[in-house]
C-alpha positions as CSV (number, residue, x, y, z in Angstrom):
1,M,-0.2,47.2,2.1
2,N,-0.5,46.3,5.7
3,E,-3.6,48.3,5.8
4,M,-5.3,46.5,3.0
5,L,-4.2,43.4,5.0
6,N,-5.5,44.8,8.1
7,D,-9.0,45.6,6.3
8,K,-9.2,42.2,4.8
9,L,-8.6,40.5,8.1
10,A,-11.0,42.4,9.9
11,N,-13.8,42.0,7.1
12,F,-13.2,38.4,7.8
13,S,-13.1,38.6,11.7
14,K,-16.0,40.6,11.8
15,A,-18.1,37.9,9.7
16,L,-16.7,35.3,11.7
17,L,-17.9,36.9,15.0
18,R,-21.2,37.1,13.3
19,L,-21.3,33.5,12.5
20,K,-20.4,32.3,16.0
21,E,-23.4,34.7,17.1
22,G,-25.9,32.8,14.7
23,L,-24.7,29.3,16.1
24,L,-25.7,30.7,19.6
25,E,-29.1,31.7,18.6
26,S,-32.4,29.7,19.1
27,G,-35.6,29.6,17.0
28,Y,-35.2,27.1,14.8
29,A,-35.9,28.1,11.1
30,L,-35.1,31.7,11.4
31,F,-31.7,30.7,13.1
32,V,-30.8,28.0,10.7
33,D,-31.5,30.5,7.7
34,G,-29.6,33.2,9.5
35,T,-26.7,31.1,10.3
36,L,-26.1,29.8,6.8
37,Q,-26.2,33.3,5.7
38,R,-23.6,34.3,7.9
39,F,-21.7,31.2,6.6
40,E,-22.0,32.1,3.1
41,F,-20.6,35.7,4.1
42,T,-17.9,34.4,6.4
43,F,-16.7,32.1,3.7
44,E,-16.5,34.6,0.9
45,T,-14.5,36.9,3.3
46,S,-12.2,34.2,4.3
47,W,-11.3,33.4,0.7
48,K,-10.9,37.0,-0.3
49,A,-8.4,37.4,2.8
50,M,-6.5,34.4,2.0
51,K,-6.0,35.7,-1.9
52,K,-5.0,39.1,-0.4
53,F,-2.1,37.5,2.0
54,L,-1.1,35.0,-0.8
55,L,-0.9,38.0,-3.4
56,V,1.4,39.9,-1.0
57,E,3.6,36.5,-1.0
58,G,3.6,36.4,-4.7
59,F,0.9,33.8,-5.5
60,D,-2.2,34.9,-7.3
61,C,-5.1,33.2,-7.8
62,A,-8.4,33.5,-9.6
63,S,-11.2,31.7,-7.7
64,P,-12.0,30.2,-4.0
65,R,-10.9,26.8,-5.1
66,D,-7.7,28.3,-6.7
67,C,-7.0,30.0,-3.5
68,L,-7.7,27.3,-1.3
69,K,-5.4,25.0,-3.0
70,K,-2.7,27.6,-2.5
71,A,-3.3,28.3,1.1
72,F,-2.9,24.7,1.9
73,Q,0.1,24.3,-0.2
74,S,1.3,27.6,1.8
75,G,0.3,26.3,5.2
76,Y,-2.5,28.8,5.7
77,I,-5.1,26.1,6.1
78,K,-4.2,22.3,7.2
79,N,-7.2,20.6,6.2
80,E,-7.9,21.2,2.6
81,K,-10.8,18.4,2.4
82,I,-12.9,20.6,4.8
83,W,-12.2,23.6,3.0
84,L,-13.3,22.0,-0.3
85,D,-16.5,21.1,1.5
86,M,-17.1,24.3,2.3
87,I,-17.2,25.7,-1.4
88,K,-19.6,22.8,-2.0
89,D,-21.9,24.0,1.1
90,R,-21.5,27.7,0.1
91,N,-22.7,26.9,-3.5
92,L,-25.6,24.6,-2.2
93,S,-26.7,27.1,0.5
94,S,-27.4,29.6,-1.7
95,H,-29.9,27.8,-3.5
96,I,-31.2,25.4,-0.6
97,Y,-34.8,25.0,-0.5
98,D,-35.2,21.5,1.7
99,E,-35.3,21.9,5.2
100,K,-33.4,18.7,5.9
101,D,-30.3,19.9,3.3
102,A,-30.2,23.4,5.4
103,K,-30.1,21.6,8.6
104,A,-27.2,19.4,7.5
105,I,-25.2,22.2,6.3
106,Y,-25.8,24.0,9.3
107,D,-24.6,21.0,11.4
108,R,-21.5,21.2,9.3
109,V,-20.9,24.8,10.2
110,K,-21.2,24.1,13.5
111,Q,-19.2,20.8,13.8
112,N,-16.3,21.7,11.2
113,Y,-16.3,24.9,9.7
114,K,-16.4,27.4,12.6
115,S,-13.2,25.8,14.0
116,E,-11.7,26.3,10.9
117,F,-12.5,29.5,10.2
118,E,-11.1,30.2,13.9
119,K,-7.8,28.5,12.8
120,L,-7.7,30.9,9.8
121,E,-8.2,34.1,11.8
122,V,-5.4,33.0,14.2
123,F,-2.9,32.0,11.4
124,L,-3.7,35.5,9.9
125,K,-3.2,37.6,12.9
126,E,0.1,36.1,13.5
127,K,1.0,36.3,9.5
128,I,0.3,40.0,9.2
129,K,2.7,40.4,12.1
130,T,5.5,39.1,9.7
131,L,4.6,40.9,6.5
C-alpha cells in the first residue's frame, strides 16, 4: 500500500518540479505553452495522488471535482475555490487558442496554483508517514 502511495506522490512531485522549471524559463510563446502543458500534467497527477490517498482512508471518488471536494473536507487542501478554478483552467488550457487567454491562465498558475501544489506536496509527504 505505501509503495503505491509513494509512486503516486513521486509522480506528482516530479510533475510539480517540471512545472516550477517551466515557470523559470524565458522565451514568451514557447514557455507559456510549455508551462501550461506542465500545469495540465501536474494537475492530473495531483488529483490522482489525492484519489489514492483518500482511498486508503476509506473515501472513494470518481472525478477530479469529487476528489477535490473530499480532499477539502478531509483537510488535504485548504482553498477549495482555487482548486476548483484549477479544474476550469485545466479544461480550458487543453483547447486554448488565444494568446491572451493562455497568458491569463499562466499568470494564475504562477500566482496561485504553484503554491497550492506545493502545499499539497508537503501535506502528502507528511500524511504518508502516518499511513
